Every structure is written in C-alpha cells, then in structure tokens.
C-alpha positions in Angstrom: -8.4 -39.0 40.5 -6.8 -37.3 37.6 -5.0 -33.9 37.9 -5.0 -31.7 34.9 -1.8 -29.8 34.6 -0.9 -27.0 32.1 0.8 -28.3 28.9 3.9 -26.3 29.5 4.4 -27.8 33.0 3.4 -31.4 32.4 6.2 -33.3 34.1 6.4 -36.8 32.8 9.9 -37.8 31.8 11.3 -36.4 28.6 8.0 -34.7 27.7 8.0 -32.7 31.0 11.5 -31.4 30.4 10.6 -30.4 26.8 7.3 -28.7 27.9 9.0 -26.8 30.8 11.8 -25.8 28.5 9.4 -24.0 26.2 8.1 -21.7 28.9 11.7 -21.1 30.1 12.8 -20.3 26.6 10.0 -17.8 26.2 10.7 -16.1 29.5 14.5 -16.0 28.8 13.7 -14.5 25.4 11.7 -11.8 27.0 14.3 -11.0 29.6 16.7 -9.9 26.8 14.1 -7.3 25.7 12.4 -4.4 27.3 8.9 -3.0 26.9 8.8 0.7 26.1 5.4 2.2 26.0 4.4 3.5 22.5 7.5 2.1 20.8 5.2 0.4 18.3 2.7 3.1 18.0 4.2 4.6 14.8 3.3 1.5 12.9 0.4 0.2 14.9 -1.3 3.2 16.4 -3.8 2.3 19.1 -3.4 -1.4 18.3 0.0 -1.6 20.0 0.2 -3.1 23.5 2.6 -5.1 25.5 1.4 -8.7 25.0 4.1 -10.0 27.3 2.9 -8.1 30.3 0.4 -10.9 31.0 3.0 -13.6 30.8 3.1 -15.5 34.1 5.1 -18.6 35.0 2.2 -19.8 37.2 0.0 -20.1 34.1 0.1 -22.5 31.2 2.3 -20.8 28.6 -0.1 -22.0 25.9 -2.6 -19.5 27.4 -0.2 -16.6 27.2 -1.1 -13.7 24.9 0.5 -14.2 21.5 1.3 -17.9 22.1 -0.5 -20.8 20.4 0.3 -24.5 21.1 -0.5 -27.7 19.3 -3.5 -29.2 21.2 -2.2 -32.7 20.9 1.5 -32.3 21.7 1.7 -29.0 23.6 4.4 -27.7 21.4 4.5 -23.9 20.9 3.7 -23.6 17.2 2.8 -19.9 16.9 4.3 -16.8 18.4 2.8 -13.5 17.5 4.5 -10.6 19.3 3.7 -8.0 16.6 3.0 -4.4 17.8 4.1 -5.4 21.3 6.3 -2.3 22.1 9.4 -4.6 22.4 12.9 -3.0 22.3 16.2 -4.8 22.1 18.4 -7.1 20.0 18.0 -10.7 19.0 21.4 -12.4 18.5 22.2 -16.0 17.7 22.3 -17.0 21.4 18.7 -16.0 21.9 16.5 -18.6 23.6 14.0 -17.9 20.8 15.8 -20.4 18.7 14.9 -23.2 21.2 11.3 -23.1 20.1 12.0 -25.8 17.5 8.4 -26.5 16.5 7.4 -23.0 15.5 5.2 -22.8 12.4 4.3 -19.1 12.5 6.6 -16.3 13.9 5.6 -12.7 13.9 7.9 -10.1 15.5 6.8 -7.2 13.2 6.5 -3.6 14.2 8.7 -3.5 17.3 12.2 -1.9 17.6 14.7 -4.8 17.3 17.8 -3.3 15.6 19.7 -6.5 15.0 21.2 -8.6 12.2 18.9 -11.4 11.1 20.5 -14.4 12.7 21.3 -17.4 10.4 19.5 -19.4 13.1 16.2 -18.3 11.7 16.9 -20.8 9.0 16.6 -23.6 11.5 12.9 -23.2 12.0 12.3 -25.8 9.3 8.5 -26.1 10.1 7.9 -22.4 9.6 5.1 -21.5 7.2 4.9 -17.8 8.1 7.7 -15.5 9.1 7.1 -11.8 9.6 10.1 -9.5 10.7 8.8 -6.4 8.9 9.2 -2.9 10.2 11.2 -3.9 13.3 14.5 -2.2 12.3 16.3 -5.4 11.4 19.4 -4.5 9.4 22.4 -5.8 7.4 22.5 -8.6 5.0 19.7 -11.2 5.0 21.4 -14.6 5.6 21.2 -17.2 2.9 19.9 -19.6 5.5 16.4 -18.0 5.1 16.2 -19.9 1.8 16.2 -23.2 3.9 12.7 -22.5 5.1 11.2 -24.5 2.2 7.7 -24.7 3.9 7.2 -21.0 3.9 3.9 -19.7 2.6 4.4 -16.1 3.8 7.7 -14.1 4.1 7.6 -10.5 5.2 10.9 -8.7 5.7 9.9 -5.1 4.6 12.0 -2.5 6.4 12.2 1.3 5.9 15.2 3.1 4.3 16.8 -0.1 2.8 18.1 -1.2 6.2 18.2 -4.7 5.0 19.8 -6.1 1.9 20.1 -9.3 -0.2 23.1 -10.5 -2.1 21.8 -11.0 -5.6 22.6 -14.7 -5.5 20.8 -15.1 -2.2 17.7 -13.4 -3.5 17.5 -15.7 -6.5 18.3 -18.8 -4.3 15.4 -17.7 -2.0 12.9 -17.7 -4.9 14.3 -20.9 -6.2 13.9 -22.8 -3.0 10.6 -21.4 -1.6 8.4 -23.2 -4.0 5.3 -23.0 -1.8 5.5 -19.3 -1.3 2.2 -17.4 -1.5 3.1 -14.0 -0.1 6.5 -12.2 -0.4 6.9 -8.7 1.0 10.4 -7.2 0.6 9.4 -3.6 0.4 12.4 -1.3 0.7 14.9 -4.2 1.1 17.9 -3.5 -1.1 17.9 -6.3 -3.6 19.6 -4.6 -6.6 19.0 -7.5 -8.9 16.9 -8.6 -11.8 13.7 -10.5 -11.2 14.2 -14.2 -11.8 11.9 -16.3 -13.9 11.4 -19.1 -11.3 8.7 -17.7 -9.0 6.4 -19.9 -7.0 3.3 -20.7 -9.0 1.3 -20.2 -5.8 2.2 -16.6 -5.4 -0.8 -14.4 -4.6 1.0 -11.3 -3.2 4.3 -9.9 -4.4 5.5 -6.7 -2.9 8.9 -5.6 -4.2 8.6 -1.8 -4.3 11.7 0.4 -3.7 14.1 -2.5 -3.9 16.5 -1.4 -6.6 15.3 -4.0 -9.1 16.5 -3.5 -12.7 16.1 -5.1 -16.1 12.9 -6.4 -17.7 9.9 -7.7 -15.8 9.7 -11.4 -16.8 6.5 -12.3 -18.6 6.0 -15.2 -16.2 4.8 -12.7 -13.5 1.8 -11.7 -15.7 0.9 -15.4 -16.0 0.9 -16.3 -12.3 -2.5 -17.9 -12.0 -3.5 -16.7 -8.5 -1.8 -13.3 -8.3 -3.8 -10.8 -6.4 -1.3 -8.1 -5.5 1.7 -7.0 -7.6 3.7 -4.0 -6.3 6.9 -3.1 -8.2 6.7 0.6 -7.7 9.7 3.0 -7.2 12.2 0.8 -9.2 13.4 3.4 -11.7 15.7 1.0 -13.6 13.0 -1.6 -14.2 11.3 -1.9 -17.6 8.7 -4.1 -19.2 6.1 -4.9 -21.8 2.4 -5.2 -21.1 0.9 -8.3 -22.8 -1.5 -7.3 -25.6 -3.6 -10.5 -25.0 -5.5 -11.6 -22.0 -3.4 -12.2 -18.9 -4.0 -13.2 -15.3 -6.6 -15.6 -16.7 -8.3 -16.1 -13.4 -8.8 -12.3 -13.1 -7.7 -12.5 -9.5 -5.5 -9.4 -9.6 -6.8 -6.7 -7.2 -3.8 -4.4 -6.8 -1.3 -3.3 -9.5 1.3 -0.7 -8.5 4.0 -0.2 -11.2 5.0 3.5 -11.0 7.5 4.4 -12.5 8.4 1.2 -14.3 9.3 2.1 -17.9 7.0 0.3 -20.2 7.2 0.2 -24.0 4.1 0.9 -26.1 0.5 1.9 -25.5 -1.6 1.6 -22.5 -3.0 -1.8 -23.3 -6.6 -2.8 -23.9 -5.8 -6.1 -22.0 -6.1 -4.2 -18.7 -9.8 -4.4 -19.2 -9.7 -8.2 -18.5 -8.6 -7.6 -14.9 -12.2 -7.4 -13.7 -11.3 -7.8 -10.0 -8.9 -4.9 -10.1 -9.4 -2.3 -7.3 -6.1 -0.3 -7.4 -4.3 0.6 -10.6 -1.2 2.9 -10.4 0.8 3.5 -13.5 2.1 7.0 -13.0 5.3 8.0 -15.0 5.4 4.6 -16.8 6.2 6.0 -20.3 2.9 4.8 -21.7 1.4 6.3 -24.8 -1.7 6.2 -26.9 -5.3 6.7 -26.0 -6.9 5.5 -22.8 -8.6 2.3 -23.8 -12.4 2.1 -23.5 -12.0 -1.4 -22.1 -11.2 0.1 -18.7 -15.0 0.6 -18.2 -15.0 -3.2 -17.3 -13.1 -2.4 -14.1 -16.2 -1.6 -12.1 -14.5 -2.5 -8.8 -11.8 0.1 -9.4 -11.2 2.4 -6.4 -7.9 4.0 -7.5 -6.9 4.9 -11.0 -3.6 6.7 -11.3 -2.2 7.3 -14.9 -0.4 10.7 -14.4 2.7 11.8 -16.3 2.4 9.5 -19.3 2.4 10.3 -23.0 -1.3 9.6 -23.6 -3.5 11.3 -26.2 -7.2 11.9 -26.9 -10.0 12.4 -24.5 -11.1 11.0 -21.2 -13.5 8.2 -22.1 -17.2 8.7 -21.4 -17.1 5.2 -20.1 -15.3 6.3 -16.9 -18.8 7.1 -15.6 -19.2 3.3 -15.1 -16.4 3.3 -12.6 -18.9 3.9 -9.7 -16.5 2.6 -7.0 -13.7 5.1 -8.0 -12.4 7.1 -5.0 -9.1 8.5 -6.5 -8.5 9.6 -10.1 -5.2 11.0 -11.2 -4.8 11.9 -14.9 -2.5 14.9 -14.6 0.2 15.7 -17.2 -1.1 13.2 -19.7 -1.6 15.4 -22.8 -5.3 14.8 -22.7 -7.7 17.1 -24.6 -11.4 17.7 -25.1 -14.1 18.2 -22.5 -14.3 16.5 -19.1 -17.1 13.9 -19.5 -20.3 14.8 -17.7 -20.4 11.3 -16.4 -17.2 12.0 -14.4 -19.1 14.6 -12.3 -21.7 12.1 -11.3 -19.3 9.6 -9.5 -20.7 9.2 -6.0 -17.7 7.7 -4.4 -14.9 9.9 -5.8 -12.8 11.6 -3.1 -9.9 13.0 -5.1 -9.8 14.1 -8.8 -6.5 15.4 -10.3 -6.7 16.5 -14.0 -4.0 19.2 -13.9 -1.7 20.1 -16.7 -3.7 18.8 -19.7 -5.5 20.5 -22.6 -9.0 20.0 -21.3 -11.5 22.6 -22.4 -15.1 23.6 -22.1 -17.3 24.3 -19.1 -18.0 22.4 -16.0 -21.7 21.3 -16.0 -24.1 23.3 -13.8 -25.7 20.2 -12.3 -24.2 17.0 -10.8 -25.6 14.1 -8.9 -22.3 13.0 -7.3 -19.2 14.3 -5.7 -20.6 14.4 -2.2 -17.4 12.8 -0.9 -15.0 14.9 -3.0 -12.3 16.5 -0.9 -9.7 17.3 -3.5 -10.3 18.9 -7.0 -7.3 19.8 -9.0 -7.9 21.3 -12.5 -4.9 23.7 -12.7 -3.4 24.6 -16.1 -6.1 23.6 -18.6 -8.4 25.6 -20.9 -11.6 25.2 -19.0 -14.1 28.0 -19.2 -17.5 29.3 -18.3 -18.9 30.1 -14.9 -18.0 28.1 -11.8 -21.2 26.1 -11.0 -22.8 26.7 -7.7 -22.4 23.1 -6.6 -18.7 23.6 -6.1 -19.5 26.0 -3.2 -21.9 23.4 -1.8 -19.6 20.4 -1.6 -19.6 19.2 2.1 -16.2 17.6 2.1 -14.1 19.8 -0.2 -10.8 20.8 1.4 -8.5 21.5 -1.6 -9.6 23.4 -4.7 -7.0 24.2 -7.4 -8.4 26.0 -10.5 -5.4 28.2 -11.5 -4.6 29.0 -15.1 -7.9 28.4 -16.8 -10.5 30.7 -18.3 -13.3 30.6 -15.7 -15.5 33.6 -15.6 -18.4 35.0 -13.5 -18.7 35.4 -9.8 -17.5 33.2 -6.9 -20.4 32.1 -4.8 -20.5 31.7 -1.0 -19.1 28.5 0.4 -21.6 26.7 2.5 -19.2 24.6 4.5 -15.9 25.6 6.3 -14.0 22.5 5.2 -11.7 24.3 2.7 -7.9 24.3 3.5 -6.5 25.5 0.1 -8.1 27.7 -2.6 -6.1 28.5 -5.8 -8.1 30.6 -8.3 -5.4 32.9 -9.7 -5.1 33.6 -13.5 -8.7 33.3 -14.4 -11.4 35.8 -15.5 -13.5 35.7 -12.3 -15.1 39.0 -11.2 -17.5 40.6 -8.8 -17.4 40.9 -5.0 -15.5 38.4 -2.9 -17.9 36.2 -1.0 -18.3 37.0 2.7 -18.1 33.3 3.5 -14.3 33.4 3.0 -14.2 34.9 6.5 -15.8 31.8 7.9 -13.3 29.3 6.5 -11.5 28.7 9.8 -9.4 25.9 8.3 -8.1 27.9 5.4 -4.3 28.1 5.1 -3.8 29.1 1.5 -5.8 31.6 -0.6 -4.7 32.7 -4.0 -7.0 35.0 -5.9 -4.7 37.3 -8.0 -5.0 38.0 -11.7 -8.8 38.1 -11.6 -11.2 41.0 -11.4 -12.5 40.6 -7.9 -13.7 43.5 -5.8 -13.9 44.0 -2.1 -11.8 42.6 0.7 -11.5 39.2 2.3 -11.5 40.6 5.9 
C-alpha cells in the first residue's frame, strides 16, 4: 500500500529535510510580518486580501495561497504575496532567503519599509522579481545585477524612496541581457541612459527617475518594444528619427512628457500602427501636426499640449475612432475645429484650450455620447452654442470661457454637470431653469455675458 504525503512533508532522508525546511522557512518568514487589514488597499483596492491567512502547517505548503512548487521536485519556485496586507521589515536574516529555488517572487503592494537586502542577489534562478510599491527604501544593492536570468524586474516606489548609484544602474543593464520588462518608476537613478539595453526589452518604465542627457537612438530600434515611459525627466533630451523606426510596429504606449526634443513632430510616428497611448506634452516640438497620424487607428490617448506647433488640426483626426482623450491645448493651432472631430464616438475628454481656433461649432453631431470633459477656453470660436451640448448624457466639465459665442443657453437635459465656465462670451437671454436641477454642480461662472434672470 502506498501512502501519498504532501510534497513539503515528504520525509525520506535529505529530501525530507529539504522539503520540510521550505514550509518552516515560509512560516518563519511570515512570523516576522503582521497582517493589517486594508494596508494594501491604497494600491490594490478590493483585490487586496491576506493570502497567508490560509497557510496551515497541516497542509502541503505547495497548496498554500500564493505558493507554487515544481511538480517533479517539490521545490517552491514561485511566491506571490502581492496585495497581501503585509506589514514589517525584511532584513538579511530573513528565512525568505532559504527558498533557494525561487524563480518568481512578488512582494509588491504591501508595507515593507526596509532596505533591499543584498541577499536578493542570491536567488540566481529568478526570472521575475517584483518589489514595487511596498515602501522599500535606500540604495538598491549592486547584487541585484547578479540575477542574470531575470526577464522582469519591477522596483517602482513612490517619492524616490529607492535610489541607484549610477554605476550600479549601468551594471544592471549590462548584466541583465535577458530582460524583457524593467519598471523603475520614481526610483532615483540620476544618470544617463546607457546604450547597452537588452534586445529583448518589451516594457521600459523609467518615468520620474532623474535621467538626463540624450535618449540613445538604440531605444527607438528595440525590435519588440511595446511600452516606453520616460516621462517627468526634465533634463532628458532627444531626437525623433525621421525614418521608420520600431520596425515591427509593436509599440503600444509612448509617454515622453516633458522630454525636450529638437525639431518637428515627425511624420515617422505614423508608422507606429499599434500605438494606443501617445503623450508628448511640453516636448518642445514644432511644425504642423503630420497627417500621417491618421494611420494610428488604435490610438486611445493623444496628448500634444504645450508644444510650438502650427497650422490646423488635421481633418484626418476623424479617422481616430478609438480616441478617448485628446489634448491639444496651448499649441498655437489655428483655423476651425474639423467637423470630423465632433463625430468621434469614443471620445471622453477633449482639451483644445489656449489656441487660435475660430469659427462655429457645428449644429449636428453623430458622436460625443461618452464626452465628459470639453475644454475650449481662450480661442476665437463664435456662433450659437448648438443644442446637442445641452443633451450630452455624460458631460461633467464644460469650459468655454473667453470666446465669442452668442445666442441663448438651452436647458440641460442631464444633471451630470459639475463645472460650467461660460464667462466672457456674448451669450444672452434668460438663464435656463434646468440650472436649478444640476445637483452635482460645484462651479458656475456666467459673468461678462448678457444673461437675464436668476439661477435660483
């Protein structure tokens, strides 16, 4: 008769000691931490829960929540305690470092205000390490660069609680040649970006890290790059390639505000046909908006505000049928707002403030049912406000200040509005009674018009 025993308690010589040691190491690790309800909820919301609450020494540790073992050897190879409401410190004596065979370790989104121990560099089988948003602090040890099998490294922390010595950052990128994902958001790097990035990189998140210098051209040639975030690095500059780049067209997210670029907004962006999110606010870009952007039919977010652009908004923007957020404020744009823009069915936020736009808003539209924010302040738009503005079911913020709109303001059908800015126009006539029904309204500016009547 054969007796099946849990892998973590299979007592046969050396193997039994090793297996039992894993469960003891896990339990000892947890005894150095406490579970505080909701301590992970800021990052995880309702997804946070105490995974370790079900850990029981009478059960196979390979069946514990967050633990995965190799089916053949019984070794613990994955430990996922993300969003587990854990509170405490992890020092170099932690029994966590007895789990020698770990391949994936995720301690993210807990509260573990500790230095990152150099012993993390001993997990030589690790392919995935995630310590993000768990309040780790201090300098990141150079031993992390020993993890040469890493495919994914996430160390993002708020408020630059973590830092790299410049040499250690460059050593990390030099040694981790298999890396596919690197997230160091808000880690204080204060370095230039080295040339020698892993050719396997798909995701590179280096926003708010104090990077400076020029973005190396090699980044734009990474063959499988899908996400590039270098935003909020004020001392970083670069040159967009004028020819086709990211040849596989794999790039989905490009966040570069406010990297200082030199030259025009390039036509080559039109080759990035998989792009969904493009943010280039305050990037010192000039010239007209290239018509080639109409190729980006998957685009959901297009932010180009505070650049030195010129000319008109292209008619071809009407092809961007997936667009949810459009920001073109303070771009020196002129001419009418294309009618095609008002027919976008997915648009939720449109910001065209502080330009030289002129002409009327069309009286008919087939889109905008999801529009919640419309910002047209400080332009030269004129004509009557079309009735459809008062009929938008999701509209919450309406800013039309400093234009030349005339005619009457019609009754609002829905009570979704939170802010209404209409001052400094040429509107007239009685105030609509529906203003009294806007129960969510917190801001109402109507001055410098010719309205009659009272709101209440």
